[in-house]
C-alpha positions as CSV (number, residue, x, y, z in Angstrom):
1,M,0.0,0.0,0.0
2,K,1.1,3.6,-0.8
3,I,-0.6,6.8,0.2
4,G,-1.0,9.5,-2.5
5,T,-2.3,13.0,-3.0
6,I,-1.7,16.1,-5.1
7,A,0.8,18.8,-4.3
8,S,-1.3,21.5,-2.6
9,H,-3.5,22.3,0.4
10,S,-2.5,19.7,3.1
11,A,-0.1,17.6,1.1
12,L,2.8,18.1,3.5
13,N,0.6,17.1,6.3
14,I,-0.5,13.9,4.5
15,M,3.0,12.9,3.2
16,A,4.6,13.4,6.6
17,G,1.9,11.3,8.3
18,A,2.4,8.4,5.9
19,K,6.2,8.5,6.3
20,A,5.8,8.5,10.1
21,E,3.8,5.3,9.8
22,G,6.3,3.7,7.5
23,I,4.1,3.9,4.4
24,E,5.4,4.8,0.9
25,T,4.1,8.0,-0.6
26,I,3.1,9.4,-4.0
27,L,2.9,13.1,-4.6
28,V,1.6,14.3,-7.9
29,S,2.9,17.7,-8.8
30,T,2.9,20.2,-11.7
31,P,6.4,21.4,-12.7
32,D,6.1,24.8,-10.9
33,R,5.8,23.1,-7.5
34,V,8.4,20.4,-7.8
35,E,11.3,22.4,-6.3
36,F,9.2,23.5,-3.3
37,Y,8.1,20.0,-2.3
38,D,11.5,18.6,-3.0
39,S,12.8,21.1,-0.4
40,Y,10.8,19.1,2.2
41,G,12.5,15.8,1.2
42,L,9.7,14.6,-1.0
43,G,11.6,14.4,-4.3
44,S,11.5,10.6,-4.4
45,S,7.7,10.6,-4.0
46,I,7.0,13.1,-6.8
47,I,5.3,12.2,-10.0
48,E,5.4,15.2,-12.3
49,V,2.4,15.9,-14.5
50,S,1.7,18.8,-16.9
51,S,-1.9,19.1,-15.7
52,W,-3.9,17.9,-12.7
53,D,-6.3,16.0,-15.0
54,E,-3.5,13.4,-15.5
55,V,-4.1,12.2,-12.0
56,L,-7.2,10.3,-13.2
57,D,-5.1,8.4,-15.8
58,L,-2.3,7.2,-13.5
59,Q,-2.2,3.5,-13.2
60,L,-1.3,3.1,-9.5
61,E,-3.5,0.4,-8.2
62,D,-1.5,0.0,-5.0
63,T,-2.1,3.7,-4.0
64,I,-4.8,5.0,-1.7
65,W,-5.6,8.6,-2.6
66,I,-6.4,11.1,0.1
67,P,-8.7,13.9,-1.2
68,H,-8.3,17.5,0.1
69,G,-9.8,20.8,-0.9
70,S,-7.5,21.5,-3.8
71,F,-7.8,17.9,-5.0
72,V,-11.6,18.5,-5.3
73,A,-11.4,22.0,-6.6
74,Y,-8.8,21.2,-9.4
75,I,-10.4,18.0,-10.6
76,G,-14.0,18.3,-9.6
77,A,-16.1,16.2,-7.3
78,E,-18.1,14.6,-10.1
79,R,-15.0,13.4,-11.9
80,I,-13.5,12.0,-8.7
81,I,-16.7,10.2,-7.9
82,N,-16.8,8.6,-11.4
83,S,-13.1,7.7,-11.4
84,D,-11.4,4.4,-10.7
85,L,-9.1,6.0,-8.0
86,R,-8.9,4.0,-4.8
87,M,-9.8,6.9,-2.4
88,Y,-10.0,7.0,1.3
89,G,-13.2,8.3,2.7
90,N,-16.7,8.7,1.2
91,R,-16.4,10.1,-2.3
92,Q,-20.2,10.7,-2.4
93,L,-19.9,13.0,0.5
94,L,-17.7,15.3,-1.7
95,K,-20.8,15.8,-3.9
96,W,-22.9,16.8,-0.9
97,E,-20.1,19.2,0.1
98,E,-20.0,20.8,-3.4
99,D,-23.8,21.2,-3.8
100,R,-25.0,23.8,-1.3
101,E,-28.6,22.6,-1.4
102,L,-27.5,19.1,-0.5
103,K,-25.0,20.5,2.1
104,M,-27.7,22.5,4.0
105,K,-30.2,19.6,3.7
106,L,-27.7,17.3,5.4
107,L,-26.8,19.7,8.2
108,S,-30.5,20.5,8.9
109,E,-31.8,16.9,8.7
110,S,-28.9,15.8,10.9
111,G,-30.4,18.0,13.6
112,L,-27.9,20.8,13.6
113,K,-28.9,24.4,13.8
114,I,-28.2,26.3,10.6
115,P,-28.6,29.9,9.4
116,R,-31.8,30.9,7.6
117,E,-31.5,30.2,3.9
118,F,-33.1,32.6,1.4
119,Q,-34.3,31.0,-1.8
120,S,-34.4,34.3,-3.7
121,V,-33.0,37.8,-3.4
122,E,-36.6,39.1,-2.9
123,E,-36.9,37.2,0.4
124,I,-33.9,38.9,2.0
125,D,-34.9,40.9,5.1
126,S,-31.6,41.0,7.1
127,P,-27.8,41.1,6.5
128,V,-26.6,38.1,4.5
129,M,-23.6,36.1,3.5
130,V,-23.6,35.2,-0.2
131,K,-21.5,32.1,-1.3
132,T,-20.6,30.7,-4.6
133,Y,-20.6,26.9,-5.1
134,G,-17.5,24.7,-4.8
135,A,-14.4,24.2,-2.6
136,A,-12.6,27.4,-3.4
137,G,-11.5,28.5,0.1
138,G,-13.9,31.4,0.4
139,E,-13.2,32.9,-3.0
140,G,-16.2,34.8,-4.3
141,Y,-18.0,35.2,-0.9
142,F,-19.4,38.5,0.2
143,I,-21.6,40.1,2.8
144,A,-24.5,42.4,2.0
145,K,-26.7,44.6,4.2
146,N,-29.9,44.1,2.0
147,K,-31.2,42.7,-1.2
148,Q,-30.2,45.8,-3.2
149,E,-26.6,45.3,-2.3
150,V,-26.9,41.6,-3.2
151,L,-28.2,42.5,-6.7
152,Q,-25.2,44.9,-7.1
153,K,-22.6,42.4,-6.1
154,A,-23.9,39.0,-7.1
155,P,-22.0,37.4,-10.0
156,S,-24.3,36.8,-13.0
157,D,-22.3,33.8,-14.3
158,K,-22.1,31.7,-11.1
159,K,-24.5,29.8,-8.9
160,F,-24.6,31.1,-5.3
161,S,-26.5,30.6,-2.1
162,I,-27.8,33.2,0.4
163,Q,-27.6,32.7,4.1
164,E,-28.5,35.0,7.0
165,Y,-25.4,36.6,8.4
166,V,-24.9,35.2,12.0
167,V,-22.9,37.3,14.4
168,G,-20.5,35.3,16.5
169,T,-17.1,33.5,16.7
170,K,-16.3,31.2,13.8
171,V,-15.1,27.8,14.9
172,F,-14.0,24.9,12.6
173,V,-14.0,21.5,14.3
174,T,-12.4,18.5,12.6
175,Y,-13.4,14.9,13.4
176,F,-12.0,11.5,12.6
177,N,-14.4,8.6,12.3
178,S,-12.4,5.5,12.9
179,Y,-13.5,2.1,11.6
180,A,-10.5,0.4,13.1
181,M,-11.2,1.7,16.7
182,N,-15.0,1.9,16.3
183,R,-15.2,5.5,17.6
184,L,-15.7,9.1,16.6
185,E,-12.8,11.4,17.6
186,V,-13.0,15.2,18.0
187,F,-9.6,15.8,16.6
188,G,-9.1,19.5,16.9
189,A,-10.4,23.0,16.4
190,D,-9.2,26.1,14.5
191,I,-10.1,29.5,13.3
192,R,-9.6,30.6,9.7
193,Y,-7.8,33.8,8.9
194,E,-9.4,35.4,5.9
195,T,-7.4,38.1,4.0
196,D,-8.7,41.6,4.7
197,A,-12.0,40.4,6.3
198,D,-9.8,39.9,9.4
199,A,-7.8,43.1,9.0
200,N,-7.8,45.5,11.9
201,L,-7.7,48.6,9.7
202,R,-9.7,49.1,6.4
203,F,-11.1,51.9,4.3
204,D,-13.8,50.1,2.3
205,D,-16.9,47.9,3.0
206,T,-16.0,45.0,0.7
207,P,-14.0,42.5,2.7
208,S,-12.5,39.4,1.1
209,F,-13.1,36.0,2.6
210,V,-10.4,34.1,0.8
211,V,-8.6,31.9,3.4
212,V,-4.9,32.7,3.9
213,G,-4.2,30.6,6.9
214,N,-5.5,29.1,10.2
215,L,-5.1,29.6,13.9
216,P,-5.3,26.8,16.5
217,L,-8.1,26.9,19.0
218,V,-8.7,25.1,22.3
219,L,-12.4,25.0,23.2
220,R,-14.0,25.1,26.7
221,E,-14.5,21.4,27.7
222,S,-18.3,21.9,28.1
223,I,-18.4,23.2,24.5
224,L,-16.2,20.4,23.3
225,L,-18.8,18.0,24.5
226,K,-21.4,19.7,22.4
227,Y,-19.2,19.4,19.3
228,Y,-18.8,15.7,20.0
229,E,-22.6,15.3,19.9
230,L,-22.8,17.4,16.7
231,G,-20.3,15.1,15.1
232,K,-22.4,12.0,16.0
233,K,-25.5,13.6,14.6
234,F,-23.8,14.4,11.4
235,V,-22.5,10.9,10.8
236,N,-25.9,9.4,11.7
237,G,-27.7,12.0,9.5
238,F,-25.6,11.1,6.4
239,K,-26.3,7.4,7.0
240,S,-30.0,8.1,7.3
241,L,-30.1,10.3,4.2
242,A,-27.6,8.5,1.9
243,G,-27.5,5.1,3.5
244,Q,-23.7,5.3,3.8
245,N,-21.0,5.7,6.4
246,I,-18.3,8.4,6.7
247,P,-14.9,6.9,7.3
248,G,-12.0,9.2,8.2
249,S,-11.7,13.0,8.4
250,F,-14.5,15.6,8.1
251,C,-15.0,19.1,9.4
252,I,-18.1,21.0,10.6
253,E,-17.8,24.7,10.2
254,T,-19.8,26.7,12.8
255,I,-20.5,30.0,14.5
256,I,-20.9,30.3,18.3
257,D,-23.2,33.2,19.1
258,K,-23.4,35.2,22.3
259,N,-25.8,32.7,23.9
260,L,-23.4,29.9,23.2
261,N,-25.7,28.4,20.5
262,I,-23.7,26.5,17.8
263,I,-24.9,27.3,14.3
264,A,-23.4,25.1,11.5
265,F,-23.1,26.8,8.1
266,E,-20.7,24.5,6.2
267,F,-19.0,21.1,6.2
268,S,-16.1,19.6,4.5
269,G,-16.2,15.9,3.8
270,R,-12.4,15.3,3.8
271,I,-9.2,16.6,5.4
272,V,-9.2,20.4,5.8
273,A,-6.3,22.8,5.7
274,G,-7.0,23.8,9.3
275,T,-5.5,20.5,10.4
276,N,-2.1,21.8,9.3
277,V,-1.9,23.8,12.6
278,W,-1.8,20.6,14.6
279,I,1.5,19.3,13.4
280,P,2.8,17.5,15.3
281,S,-0.3,17.2,17.5
282,S,-3.5,18.8,18.6
283,P,-4.2,18.7,22.4
284,Y,-7.1,16.4,21.7
285,S,-5.3,13.9,19.5
286,Y,-2.4,13.9,22.0
287,L,-4.9,13.0,24.8
288,Q,-6.3,10.2,22.6
289,F,-3.0,8.6,21.6
290,N,-0.5,9.8,24.3
291,E,1.9,10.6,21.4
292,P,2.2,13.2,18.6
293,M,-0.7,12.6,16.2
294,W,-1.5,15.0,13.4
295,M,-4.3,14.4,10.9
296,G,-2.0,13.0,8.1
297,R,-0.5,10.5,10.6
298,R,-4.0,9.7,11.9
299,I,-5.1,8.8,8.4
300,A,-2.0,6.7,7.8
301,R,-2.4,4.9,11.1
302,E,-6.0,4.0,10.3
303,L,-5.2,2.7,6.9
304,K,-2.4,0.6,8.2
305,Q,-4.6,-0.9,11.0
306,L,-7.4,-1.6,8.5
307,E,-5.0,-3.3,6.1
308,E,-3.8,-5.5,9.0
309,M,-7.4,-6.3,9.9
310,G,-8.3,-7.2,6.3
311,R,-10.9,-4.4,6.3
312,L,-9.2,-1.7,4.1
313,E,-11.8,-1.8,1.3
314,E,-14.5,-0.9,3.8
315,S,-13.1,2.6,4.1
316,L,-12.7,3.2,0.3
317,L,-16.2,4.4,-0.5
């Protein structure tokens, strides 16, 4: 078995985790990125391609591919779903992540609180967040005070959703659903830093929400318990709606308001870039394993255990 991914997003995290568990690695890279990843000692793992589309044509049957945000954005969820790639996790969940109507249906029917959704611009009666479809790291998002502002700013050539703007602290919690250990793990929490939306000084009213990095977060233990329950609801909700399990990493993206209500507004059905802040460990993963355990290593440990148990194929959905 080898572990593979493409050279972006959380590739260093994934590659380091596989190597820590003694698993061979494959890193697919375009020419402009080879030197950078080689500087991290990954030269022997690199397969150079002229375009990301070539990943789908690679004949590497012994490789388990780990999808991440750039993997999905560059190739597309539909093409990944219909490919022959042996991929860890639930590839159908990537489609639910990409389609905002399916995304909010899953969150809502799993029993999570969500922001109000407006089906049309005419329904808007409060400040809103407008989001384009896809895994693009916040690109194209904007806030608007009213429907007139939405009409001025909304792109005419893209599909978008409109949510009530909820005031509070953004908290992104990543989970790991382990088949090998038969448990759900709250793996860590982070806050995203979004270009000039998080700037202290500005002279305009059009902040950008493109993610540039992440900050680690340690939650109050009573709130951590609430997130554990949210994670269980999410897994059970997907099983109820889609009839399928969720192996491995996923993230629920939330806002905690002043009354400590947790409102879920997004999810990611795979490893997220926020897990990069926990190398070599998050406080929660350290408590679970009593050794350094970052998400890339957690994935590799799980795959190794499942292979030893003869259950690897169960997690390649």
